[in-house]
Structure formats: structure tokens, C-alpha cells
KEDO-753939 format. One record per residue: x, y, z of N, C-alpha, C in turn; residue number from 1; residue in one letter. Coordinates in Angstrom, 1 decimal, m for minus. Example, Ala and Ser with C-alpha at 12.3 -4.5 7.8 and 13.67 -1.06 7.14 Angstrom:
<atom><n_px>13.2</n_px><n_py>m5.7</n_py><n_pz>7.8</n_pz><ca_px>12.3</ca_px><ca_py>m4.5</ca_py><ca_pz>7.8</ca_pz><c_px>13.2</c_px><c_py>m3.3</c_py><c_pz>7.8</c_pz><num>1</num><residu>a</residu></atom>
<atom><n_px>12.8</n_px><n_py>m2.2</n_py><n_pz>7.1</n_pz><ca_px>13.7</ca_px><ca_py>m1.1</ca_py><ca_pz>7.1</ca_pz><c_px>12.9</c_px><c_py>0.0</c_py><c_pz>7.9</c_pz><num>2</num><residu>s</residu></atom>
END
This chain:
<atom><n_px>m37.5</n_px><n_py>15.1</n_py><n_pz>m11.6</n_pz><ca_px>m36.7</ca_px><ca_py>15.2</ca_py><ca_pz>m10.3</ca_pz><c_px>m35.7</c_px><c_py>14.0</c_py><c_pz>m10.2</c_pz><num>1</num><residu>x</residu></atom>
<atom><n_px>m34.8</n_px><n_py>14.2</n_py><n_pz>m9.6</n_pz><ca_px>m33.6</ca_px><ca_py>13.3</ca_py><ca_pz>m9.3</ca_pz><c_px>m34.0</c_px><c_py>12.4</c_py><c_pz>m8.2</c_pz><num>2</num><residu>x</residu></atom>
<atom><n_px>m33.8</n_px><n_py>10.9</n_py><n_pz>m8.2</n_pz><ca_px>m34.1</ca_px><ca_py>10.3</ca_py><ca_pz>m7.1</ca_pz><c_px>m33.0</c_px><c_py>10.3</c_py><c_pz>m6.1</c_pz><num>3</num><residu>x</residu></atom>
<atom><n_px>m33.2</n_px><n_py>9.7</n_py><n_pz>m4.9</n_pz><ca_px>m31.9</ca_px><ca_py>9.7</ca_py><ca_pz>m4.1</ca_pz><c_px>m30.6</c_px><c_py>9.2</c_py><c_pz>m4.6</c_pz><num>4</num><residu>x</residu></atom>
<atom><n_px>m30.7</n_px><n_py>8.1</n_py><n_pz>m5.4</n_pz><ca_px>m29.5</ca_px><ca_py>7.5</ca_py><ca_pz>m6.0</ca_pz><c_px>m29.1</c_px><c_py>8.4</c_py><c_pz>m7.0</c_pz><num>5</num><residu>x</residu></atom>
<atom><n_px>m29.9</n_px><n_py>9.0</n_py><n_pz>m7.8</n_pz><ca_px>m29.5</ca_px><ca_py>9.9</ca_py><ca_pz>m8.8</ca_pz><c_px>m28.6</c_px><c_py>11.1</c_py><c_pz>m8.4</c_pz><num>6</num><residu>x</residu></atom>
<atom><n_px>m29.1</n_px><n_py>11.7</n_py><n_pz>m7.1</n_pz><ca_px>m28.3</ca_px><ca_py>12.8</ca_py><ca_pz>m6.6</ca_pz><c_px>m27.1</c_px><c_py>12.4</c_py><c_pz>m6.3</c_pz><num>7</num><residu>x</residu></atom>
<atom><n_px>m26.8</n_px><n_py>11.1</n_py><n_pz>m5.7</n_pz><ca_px>m25.4</ca_px><ca_py>10.7</ca_py><ca_pz>m5.2</ca_pz><c_px>m24.5</c_px><c_py>10.4</c_py><c_pz>m6.4</c_pz><num>8</num><residu>x</residu></atom>
<atom><n_px>m25.1</n_px><n_py>9.8</n_py><n_pz>m7.5</n_pz><ca_px>m24.5</ca_px><ca_py>9.5</ca_py><ca_pz>m8.7</ca_pz><c_px>m24.1</c_px><c_py>10.8</c_py><c_pz>m9.3</c_pz><num>9</num><residu>x</residu></atom>
<atom><n_px>m24.7</n_px><n_py>11.8</n_py><n_pz>m9.3</n_pz><ca_px>m24.3</ca_px><ca_py>13.2</ca_py><ca_pz>m9.9</ca_pz><c_px>m23.4</c_px><c_py>13.8</c_py><c_pz>m9.0</c_pz><num>10</num><residu>x</residu></atom>
<atom><n_px>m23.2</n_px><n_py>13.7</n_py><n_pz>m7.6</n_pz><ca_px>m22.1</ca_px><ca_py>14.0</ca_py><ca_pz>m6.8</ca_pz><c_px>m21.0</c_px><c_py>13.4</c_py><c_pz>m7.1</c_pz><num>11</num><residu>x</residu></atom>
<atom><n_px>m21.0</n_px><n_py>12.1</n_py><n_pz>m7.4</n_pz><ca_px>m19.9</ca_px><ca_py>11.2</ca_py><ca_pz>m7.8</ca_pz><c_px>m19.3</c_px><c_py>11.6</c_py><c_pz>m9.1</c_pz><num>12</num><residu>x</residu></atom>
<atom><n_px>m20.1</n_px><n_py>11.9</n_py><n_pz>m9.9</n_pz><ca_px>m19.8</ca_px><ca_py>12.3</ca_py><ca_pz>m11.4</ca_pz><c_px>m19.0</c_px><c_py>13.8</c_py><c_pz>m11.3</c_pz><num>13</num><residu>x</residu></atom>
<atom><n_px>m19.5</n_px><n_py>14.6</n_py><n_pz>m10.5</n_pz><ca_px>m18.8</ca_px><ca_py>15.8</ca_py><ca_pz>m10.3</ca_pz><c_px>m17.5</c_px><c_py>15.7</c_py><c_pz>m9.7</c_pz><num>14</num><residu>x</residu></atom>
<atom><n_px>m17.3</n_px><n_py>14.9</n_py><n_pz>m8.6</n_pz><ca_px>m16.1</ca_px><ca_py>14.7</ca_py><ca_pz>m8.1</ca_pz><c_px>m15.0</c_px><c_py>14.0</c_py><c_pz>m9.3</c_pz><num>15</num><residu>x</residu></atom>
<atom><n_px>m15.6</n_px><n_py>13.1</n_py><n_pz>m9.8</n_pz><ca_px>m14.7</ca_px><ca_py>12.4</ca_py><ca_pz>m11.0</ca_pz><c_px>m14.1</c_px><c_py>13.4</c_py><c_pz>m12.0</c_pz><num>16</num><residu>x</residu></atom>
<atom><n_px>m15.3</n_px><n_py>14.3</n_py><n_pz>m12.5</n_pz><ca_px>m14.9</ca_px><ca_py>15.4</ca_py><ca_pz>m13.3</ca_pz><c_px>m13.7</c_px><c_py>16.3</c_py><c_pz>m12.9</c_pz><num>17</num><residu>x</residu></atom>
<atom><n_px>m13.9</n_px><n_py>16.6</n_py><n_pz>m11.7</n_pz><ca_px>m13.1</ca_px><ca_py>17.6</ca_py><ca_pz>m10.9</ca_pz><c_px>m11.4</c_px><c_py>17.1</c_py><c_pz>m10.9</c_pz><num>18</num><residu>x</residu></atom>
<atom><n_px>m11.2</n_px><n_py>16.0</n_py><n_pz>m11.0</n_pz><ca_px>m9.8</ca_px><ca_py>15.4</ca_py><ca_pz>m11.0</ca_pz><c_px>m9.4</c_px><c_py>14.8</c_py><c_pz>m12.2</c_pz><num>19</num><residu>x</residu></atom>
<atom><n_px>m10.4</n_px><n_py>14.7</n_py><n_pz>m13.3</n_pz><ca_px>m10.0</ca_px><ca_py>14.0</ca_py><ca_pz>m14.4</ca_pz><c_px>m8.8</c_px><c_py>14.5</c_py><c_pz>m15.3</c_pz><num>20</num><residu>x</residu></atom>
<atom><n_px>m7.8</n_px><n_py>13.7</n_py><n_pz>m15.2</n_pz><ca_px>m6.6</ca_px><ca_py>14.0</ca_py><ca_pz>m16.2</ca_pz><c_px>m5.9</c_px><c_py>15.2</c_py><c_pz>m15.4</c_pz><num>21</num><residu>x</residu></atom>
<atom><n_px>m6.1</n_px><n_py>15.3</n_py><n_pz>m14.2</n_pz><ca_px>m5.4</ca_px><ca_py>16.4</ca_py><ca_pz>m13.5</ca_pz><c_px>m3.9</c_px><c_py>15.8</c_py><c_pz>m13.0</c_pz><num>22</num><residu>x</residu></atom>
<atom><n_px>m3.1</n_px><n_py>16.6</n_py><n_pz>m13.1</n_pz><ca_px>m1.6</ca_px><ca_py>16.4</ca_py><ca_pz>m12.6</ca_pz><c_px>m1.3</c_px><c_py>17.2</c_py><c_pz>m11.2</c_pz><num>23</num><residu>x</residu></atom>
<atom><n_px>m2.4</n_px><n_py>17.7</n_py><n_pz>m10.8</n_pz><ca_px>m2.3</ca_px><ca_py>18.6</ca_py><ca_pz>m9.5</ca_pz><c_px>m2.5</c_px><c_py>17.5</c_py><c_pz>m8.3</c_pz><num>24</num><residu>x</residu></atom>
<atom><n_px>m1.8</n_px><n_py>16.9</n_py><n_pz>m7.8</n_pz><ca_px>m1.8</ca_px><ca_py>15.8</ca_py><ca_pz>m6.6</ca_pz><c_px>m2.7</c_px><c_py>16.3</c_py><c_pz>m5.6</c_pz><num>25</num><residu>x</residu></atom>
<atom><n_px>m2.6</n_px><n_py>17.6</n_py><n_pz>m5.0</n_pz><ca_px>m3.6</ca_px><ca_py>18.0</ca_py><ca_pz>m3.9</ca_pz><c_px>m5.0</c_px><c_py>17.8</c_py><c_pz>m4.3</c_pz><num>26</num><residu>x</residu></atom>
<atom><n_px>m5.2</n_px><n_py>18.1</n_py><n_pz>m5.5</n_pz><ca_px>m6.6</ca_px><ca_py>18.1</ca_py><ca_pz>m5.9</ca_pz><c_px>m7.1</c_px><c_py>16.5</c_py><c_pz>m6.1</c_pz><num>27</num><residu>x</residu></atom>
<atom><n_px>m6.1</n_px><n_py>15.7</n_py><n_pz>m6.4</n_pz><ca_px>m6.5</ca_px><ca_py>14.1</ca_py><ca_pz>m6.5</ca_pz><c_px>m6.6</c_px><c_py>13.7</c_py><c_pz>m5.3</c_pz><num>28</num><residu>x</residu></atom>
<atom><n_px>m5.8</n_px><n_py>14.1</n_py><n_pz>m4.2</n_pz><ca_px>m6.0</ca_px><ca_py>13.5</ca_py><ca_pz>m2.9</ca_pz><c_px>m7.3</c_px><c_py>14.1</c_py><c_pz>m2.2</c_pz><num>29</num><residu>x</residu></atom>
<atom><n_px>m7.7</n_px><n_py>15.3</n_py><n_pz>m2.4</n_pz><ca_px>m8.9</ca_px><ca_py>15.9</ca_py><ca_pz>m1.9</ca_pz><c_px>m10.0</c_px><c_py>14.9</c_py><c_pz>m2.4</c_pz><num>30</num><residu>x</residu></atom>
<atom><n_px>m10.0</n_px><n_py>14.5</n_py><n_pz>m3.8</n_pz><ca_px>m11.1</ca_px><ca_py>13.8</ca_py><ca_pz>m4.3</ca_pz><c_px>m11.2</c_px><c_py>12.5</c_py><c_pz>m3.8</c_pz><num>31</num><residu>x</residu></atom>
<atom><n_px>m10.0</n_px><n_py>11.8</n_py><n_pz>m3.2</n_pz><ca_px>m9.8</ca_px><ca_py>10.6</ca_py><ca_pz>m2.6</ca_pz><c_px>m10.6</c_px><c_py>10.6</c_py><c_pz>m1.2</c_pz><num>32</num><residu>x</residu></atom>
<atom><n_px>m10.4</n_px><n_py>11.8</n_py><n_pz>m0.5</n_pz><ca_px>m11.1</ca_px><ca_py>12.2</ca_py><ca_pz>0.7</ca_pz><c_px>m12.7</c_px><c_py>12.1</c_py><c_pz>0.5</c_pz><num>33</num><residu>x</residu></atom>
<atom><n_px>m13.0</n_px><n_py>12.8</n_py><n_pz>m0.5</n_pz><ca_px>m14.7</ca_px><ca_py>12.8</ca_py><ca_pz>m0.9</ca_pz><c_px>m15.0</c_px><c_py>11.4</c_py><c_pz>m1.1</c_pz><num>34</num><residu>x</residu></atom>
<atom><n_px>m14.2</n_px><n_py>10.8</n_py><n_pz>m1.9</n_pz><ca_px>m14.5</ca_px><ca_py>9.2</ca_py><ca_pz>m2.3</ca_pz><c_px>m14.9</c_px><c_py>8.4</c_py><c_pz>m0.9</c_pz><num>35</num><residu>x</residu></atom>
<atom><n_px>m13.8</n_px><n_py>8.8</n_py><n_pz>0.1</n_pz><ca_px>m14.1</ca_px><ca_py>8.2</ca_py><ca_pz>1.3</ca_pz><c_px>m15.5</c_px><c_py>8.3</c_py><c_pz>2.0</c_pz><num>36</num><residu>x</residu></atom>
<atom><n_px>m15.8</n_px><n_py>9.6</n_py><n_pz>2.0</n_pz><ca_px>m17.0</ca_px><ca_py>9.9</ca_py><ca_pz>2.5</ca_pz><c_px>m18.0</c_px><c_py>9.2</c_py><c_pz>1.8</c_pz><num>37</num><residu>x</residu></atom>
<atom><n_px>m18.1</n_px><n_py>9.4</n_py><n_pz>0.4</n_pz><ca_px>m19.1</ca_px><ca_py>8.7</ca_py><ca_pz>m0.3</ca_pz><c_px>m19.3</c_px><c_py>7.3</c_py><c_pz>m0.2</c_pz><num>38</num><residu>x</residu></atom>
<atom><n_px>m18.3</n_px><n_py>6.7</n_py><n_pz>0.3</n_pz><ca_px>m18.2</ca_px><ca_py>5.1</ca_py><ca_pz>0.5</ca_pz><c_px>m19.2</c_px><c_py>4.6</c_py><c_pz>1.5</c_pz><num>39</num><residu>x</residu></atom>
<atom><n_px>m19.6</n_px><n_py>5.7</n_py><n_pz>2.3</n_pz><ca_px>m20.4</ca_px><ca_py>5.3</ca_py><ca_pz>3.4</ca_pz><c_px>m22.2</c_px><c_py>5.3</c_py><c_pz>2.8</c_pz><num>40</num><residu>x</residu></atom>
<atom><n_px>m22.3</n_px><n_py>5.9</n_py><n_pz>1.7</n_pz><ca_px>m23.6</ca_px><ca_py>5.9</ca_py><ca_pz>1.0</ca_pz><c_px>m24.0</c_px><c_py>4.5</c_py><c_pz>0.3</c_pz><num>41</num><residu>x</residu></atom>
<atom><n_px>m24.8</n_px><n_py>3.7</n_py><n_pz>0.9</n_pz><ca_px>m25.1</ca_px><ca_py>2.5</ca_py><ca_pz>0.3</ca_pz><c_px>m25.4</c_px><c_py>2.3</c_py><c_pz>m1.1</c_pz><num>42</num><residu>x</residu></atom>
<atom><n_px>m26.2</n_px><n_py>3.4</n_py><n_pz>m1.6</n_pz><ca_px>m26.7</ca_px><ca_py>3.3</ca_py><ca_pz>m3.0</ca_pz><c_px>m25.3</c_px><c_py>3.4</c_py><c_pz>m4.1</c_pz><num>43</num><residu>x</residu></atom>
<atom><n_px>m24.3</n_px><n_py>4.0</n_py><n_pz>m3.6</n_pz><ca_px>m23.1</ca_px><ca_py>4.1</ca_py><ca_pz>m4.6</ca_pz><c_px>m22.0</c_px><c_py>3.4</c_py><c_pz>m4.2</c_pz><num>44</num><residu>x</residu></atom>
<atom><n_px>m22.0</n_px><n_py>2.8</n_py><n_pz>m3.1</n_pz><ca_px>m20.8</ca_px><ca_py>2.0</ca_py><ca_pz>m2.7</ca_pz><c_px>m19.8</c_px><c_py>1.3</c_py><c_pz>m3.6</c_pz><num>45</num><residu>x</residu></atom>
<atom><n_px>m20.7</n_px><n_py>0.5</n_py><n_pz>m4.3</n_pz><ca_px>m19.9</ca_px><ca_py>m0.1</ca_py><ca_pz>m5.4</ca_pz><c_px>m19.3</c_px><c_py>0.6</c_py><c_pz>m6.3</c_pz><num>46</num><residu>x</residu></atom>
<atom><n_px>m19.8</n_px><n_py>1.7</n_py><n_pz>m6.9</n_pz><ca_px>m19.4</ca_px><ca_py>2.7</ca_py><ca_pz>m7.9</ca_pz><c_px>m18.0</c_px><c_py>3.5</c_py><c_pz>m7.1</c_pz><num>47</num><residu>x</residu></atom>
<atom><n_px>m18.0</n_px><n_py>3.7</n_py><n_pz>m6.0</n_pz><ca_px>m17.0</ca_px><ca_py>4.3</ca_py><ca_pz>m5.2</ca_pz><c_px>m15.9</c_px><c_py>3.5</c_py><c_pz>m5.0</c_pz><num>48</num><residu>x</residu></atom>
<atom><n_px>m16.1</n_px><n_py>2.2</n_py><n_pz>m4.7</n_pz><ca_px>m15.0</ca_px><ca_py>1.3</ca_py><ca_pz>m4.6</ca_pz><c_px>m14.4</c_px><c_py>1.0</c_py><c_pz>m5.8</c_pz><num>49</num><residu>x</residu></atom>
<atom><n_px>m15.1</n_px><n_py>0.9</n_py><n_pz>m6.8</n_pz><ca_px>m14.4</ca_px><ca_py>0.5</ca_py><ca_pz>m8.3</ca_pz><c_px>m13.6</c_px><c_py>1.7</c_py><c_pz>m8.5</c_pz><num>50</num><residu>x</residu></atom>
<atom><n_px>m14.0</n_px><n_py>2.9</n_py><n_pz>m8.3</n_pz><ca_px>m13.0</ca_px><ca_py>4.1</ca_py><ca_pz>m8.7</ca_pz><c_px>m11.8</c_px><c_py>4.3</c_py><c_pz>m7.8</c_pz><num>51</num><residu>x</residu></atom>
<atom><n_px>m12.0</n_px><n_py>4.0</n_py><n_pz>m6.4</n_pz><ca_px>m10.7</ca_px><ca_py>3.9</ca_py><ca_pz>m5.5</ca_pz><c_px>m9.8</c_px><c_py>2.9</c_py><c_pz>m5.9</c_pz><num>52</num><residu>x</residu></atom>
<atom><n_px>m10.5</n_px><n_py>1.8</n_py><n_pz>m6.3</n_pz><ca_px>m9.5</ca_px><ca_py>0.6</ca_py><ca_pz>m6.8</ca_pz><c_px>m8.6</c_px><c_py>1.1</c_py><c_pz>m8.1</c_pz><num>53</num><residu>x</residu></atom>
<atom><n_px>m9.5</n_px><n_py>1.7</n_py><n_pz>m9.0</n_pz><ca_px>m8.6</ca_px><ca_py>2.1</ca_py><ca_pz>m10.2</ca_pz><c_px>m7.8</c_px><c_py>3.1</c_py><c_pz>m9.9</c_pz><num>54</num><residu>x</residu></atom>
<atom><n_px>m7.7</n_px><n_py>3.9</n_py><n_pz>m8.9</n_pz><ca_px>m6.8</ca_px><ca_py>4.9</ca_py><ca_pz>m8.5</ca_pz><c_px>m5.5</c_px><c_py>4.1</c_py><c_pz>m7.8</c_pz><num>55</num><residu>x</residu></atom>
<atom><n_px>m5.7</n_px><n_py>2.9</n_py><n_pz>m7.3</n_pz><ca_px>m4.6</ca_px><ca_py>2.1</ca_py><ca_pz>m6.8</ca_pz><c_px>m3.5</c_px><c_py>2.0</c_py><c_pz>m8.0</c_pz><num>56</num><residu>x</residu></atom>
<atom><n_px>m3.8</n_px><n_py>2.3</n_py><n_pz>m9.2</n_pz><ca_px>m3.0</ca_px><ca_py>2.0</ca_py><ca_pz>m10.3</ca_pz><c_px>m2.5</c_px><c_py>3.4</c_py><c_pz>m10.8</c_pz><num>57</num><residu>x</residu></atom>
<atom><n_px>m2.5</n_px><n_py>4.5</n_py><n_pz>m10.3</n_pz><ca_px>m2.4</ca_px><ca_py>5.9</ca_py><ca_pz>m10.5</ca_pz><c_px>m1.0</c_px><c_py>6.0</c_py><c_pz>m10.8</c_pz><num>58</num><residu>x</residu></atom>
<atom><n_px>m0.5</n_px><n_py>7.0</n_py><n_pz>m11.7</n_pz><ca_px>0.8</ca_px><ca_py>7.1</ca_py><ca_pz>m12.0</ca_pz><c_px>1.7</c_px><c_py>7.7</c_py><c_pz>m10.8</c_pz><num>59</num><residu>x</residu></atom>
<atom><n_px>1.1</n_px><n_py>8.4</n_py><n_pz>m10.0</n_pz><ca_px>1.8</ca_px><ca_py>9.1</ca_py><ca_pz>m8.9</ca_pz><c_px>1.8</c_px><c_py>8.3</c_py><c_pz>m7.6</c_pz><num>60</num><residu>x</residu></atom>
<atom><n_px>2.9</n_px><n_py>8.1</n_py><n_pz>m7.1</n_pz><ca_px>3.1</ca_px><ca_py>7.2</ca_py><ca_pz>m5.9</ca_pz><c_px>2.4</c_px><c_py>7.6</c_py><c_pz>m4.7</c_pz><num>61</num><residu>x</residu></atom>
<atom><n_px>2.3</n_px><n_py>9.0</n_py><n_pz>m4.5</n_pz><ca_px>1.5</ca_px><ca_py>9.6</ca_py><ca_pz>m3.3</ca_pz><c_px>0.0</c_px><c_py>9.4</c_py><c_pz>m3.6</c_pz><num>62</num><residu>x</residu></atom>
<atom><n_px>m0.7</n_px><n_py>9.3</n_py><n_pz>m4.8</n_pz><ca_px>m1.9</ca_px><ca_py>8.9</ca_py><ca_pz>m4.9</ca_pz><c_px>m2.4</c_px><c_py>7.5</c_py><c_pz>m4.7</c_pz><num>63</num><residu>x</residu></atom>
<atom><n_px>m1.5</n_px><n_py>6.6</n_py><n_pz>m5.2</n_pz><ca_px>m1.5</ca_px><ca_py>5.2</ca_py><ca_pz>m4.8</ca_pz><c_px>m1.5</c_px><c_py>4.8</c_py><c_pz>m3.5</c_pz><num>64</num><residu>x</residu></atom>
<atom><n_px>m0.4</n_px><n_py>5.4</n_py><n_pz>m2.7</n_pz><ca_px>m0.5</ca_px><ca_py>5.2</ca_py><ca_pz>m1.2</ca_pz><c_px>m1.7</c_px><c_py>5.6</c_py><c_pz>m0.7</c_pz><num>65</num><residu>x</residu></atom>
<atom><n_px>m2.1</n_px><n_py>6.9</n_py><n_pz>m1.1</n_pz><ca_px>m3.5</ca_px><ca_py>7.4</ca_py><ca_pz>m0.4</ca_pz><c_px>m4.5</c_px><c_py>6.6</c_py><c_pz>m0.7</c_pz><num>66</num><residu>x</residu></atom>
<atom><n_px>m4.8</n_px><n_py>6.0</n_py><n_pz>m1.7</n_pz><ca_px>m5.9</ca_px><ca_py>5.2</ca_py><ca_pz>m2.1</ca_pz><c_px>m6.0</c_px><c_py>4.0</c_py><c_pz>m1.4</c_pz><num>67</num><residu>x</residu></atom>
END
């Protein structure tokens, strides 16, 4: 059985997979909204912050501004 932290990490992994190599900007922006919600979870706050920081270097300007 997954621990509490393991469950959150699996949700984070699913969100990452949902927009990986996607050119669909609304999908990426929706993932950013989910990341904002996940940032409130203390167990994965650092992982989420590093993912959002990496999105600051995204190719699309709209994504960089949203991050």
C-alpha cells in the first residue's frame, strides 16, 4: 500500500506525464494550475517547486508567464 507521500508523488507523476512533450498550450497551463494546488502539500512541495521553476524556461512565452 502506498504511503501518503507516495500517493502525492504518483499524482505528481501523472500530471507530469499528461503534458510531457505537449505542444498544446491549454493542457500545459492546466498542468500549471494543478501544480499550484499540489504546492500546498508539504510532502512534495520541493518537487513541485522545482518543476514549476523548470517551466520558467519553457519555449512558449505564455507558459513562462503563467509559471
